[in-house]
C-alpha positions, 0 to 999 in steps of 0.5 A: 881539902873540904875548906877547898871544894866548898868555896871558902879557901876562894873567899880568903885569898880574895886580896882585900879580904885575906889582907882583914883577915890577916891583919885581925888575926894579928890583933890581940883584940876586936877591932872596929871597921875604921881601925881594920880600913886605915891599917889595911888601906881599904876604904870603910865600906869596902871593909865592911862588905869584906865583914859581912862576906867574912861573917856569913862564912863564919871566919869572923865573928863580930858584934856591935858595941857603945863607944864614948866619943871625944866631946860628945855625952852619947856613946856611939855603935862601932862593929867590933870584929875578931877572927875565929879558929876556922881561918886557921883551919882553912889556910892549912887545908890552902897550904896541904893543897900546894904542896 
């Protein structure tokens, strides 16, 4: 019940963050902000905000990568995100507390 008492569970259960985490958990590869926004139906700026909160709690890992854009000689830095194993631990804590 550690994650219930320390507040991490309430962070995960926020509707937007829960959608984002579910999408990242199902993804086979790291996803960038615009992909996540499109998949979960949330504006990219709000997705970035929620990713910051999730990263602060170590529920996701993110790094910036240079990606080529069609028609451009330069790459663009995009934030690539993936969920961590801590998400599974928090969800298990939530399930166990509700039984």
